[in-house]
C-alpha positions in Angstrom: 105.9 158.2 122.6 106.2 161.7 120.7 104.7 164.5 122.8 105.5 167.3 120.2 101.9 167.1 118.7 100.0 170.3 117.5 97.7 169.8 121.0 101.0 169.2 123.1 102.2 172.6 122.0 98.8 173.7 122.7 98.7 171.9 126.4 102.2 173.9 127.0 100.8 177.3 125.2 103.5 176.9 122.9 100.3 177.8 119.9 97.3 179.6 121.0 93.9 178.0 121.1 90.3 178.9 121.9 90.4 177.0 125.5 87.1 176.5 127.0 87.9 174.1 129.8 91.2 172.6 131.6 91.7 170.8 134.7 94.8 169.1 135.8 94.3 166.1 133.7 92.7 167.3 130.6 91.9 170.4 128.1 89.5 171.1 125.6 89.5 173.4 122.8 88.0 174.5 119.4 88.6 173.0 116.5 90.1 175.0 113.8 88.4 173.8 111.2 84.9 172.8 112.8 82.6 170.1 111.4 79.6 171.4 113.0 78.6 174.9 114.5 80.1 173.8 118.4 83.1 171.3 117.8 85.5 171.3 120.6 88.2 168.8 121.2 88.9 166.8 124.5 92.2 166.1 125.0 94.2 164.3 127.8 97.8 165.9 129.1 98.9 162.4 129.4 100.5 161.5 126.1 98.6 158.6 124.4 99.1 158.6 120.7 96.1 156.5 119.9 93.1 154.2 121.5 95.5 151.3 121.0 98.2 152.8 123.3 95.5 153.4 126.0 97.0 151.6 129.2 94.9 148.9 130.4 95.0 149.9 134.1 94.0 153.8 132.8 90.5 153.2 131.5 89.5 156.2 133.5 91.2 158.6 131.3 88.5 157.9 128.8 85.5 158.3 131.0 87.0 161.4 132.1 87.1 163.0 128.5 83.4 161.8 128.3 82.3 163.2 131.5 84.1 166.5 130.8 82.3 166.8 127.1 78.8 165.9 128.7 79.2 168.6 131.6 80.6 171.1 128.6 77.5 170.1 126.7 75.0 170.7 129.6 76.6 173.9 130.4 76.2 175.8 127.5 72.6 174.5 126.7 72.4 172.1 123.9 72.4 168.6 125.8 69.0 168.2 125.5 69.1 168.8 121.8 71.7 166.2 121.5 75.3 166.2 120.6 78.0 163.3 118.8 81.1 162.6 120.8 83.6 160.5 118.5 87.4 159.2 118.7 89.4 158.1 115.5 91.7 155.6 116.0 94.9 155.4 113.2 95.1 156.6 109.5 91.7 154.3 108.5 89.6 155.3 111.7 90.2 159.5 110.4 93.0 160.2 113.2 95.3 162.8 111.8 96.6 164.1 115.4 98.5 161.3 117.1 97.0 162.2 120.6 93.9 160.6 121.9 91.3 163.2 121.7 87.2 163.1 122.2 85.5 165.3 119.5 82.4 167.0 120.7 79.6 168.2 117.5 76.6 169.9 118.2 74.7 172.8 117.6 72.5 171.6 114.4 71.4 168.5 113.2 73.8 165.5 112.7 74.0 163.5 109.6 74.0 159.8 109.3 77.4 158.4 110.6 79.3 155.5 109.9 79.0 155.7 106.1 82.4 154.8 104.1 84.3 157.8 102.4 83.9 157.5 98.9 
């Protein structure tokens, strides 16, 4: 498994990022190409390229990402208005960086989700 993605470089502080949260197991930073007024990526520090490689004995990784995103939404004051969390898997799922991560999108009324690309 490669630990040389842009996310790994952010974790190692080799490239800058607007980090909004970090603990021993995960890091969160603002997306450089936001798809909503608030677009934060929550990334585990453990190398896991896609959801397909998530170890069966470690489902708590996804739970930690979701809990961190929900807490961030509450702390930033937009939890009551609502937000979206998204995880992509592989090319057809829209994954472009092969390290699992959760997108938190908020700050405006979000459009309909799930329509296929034209």
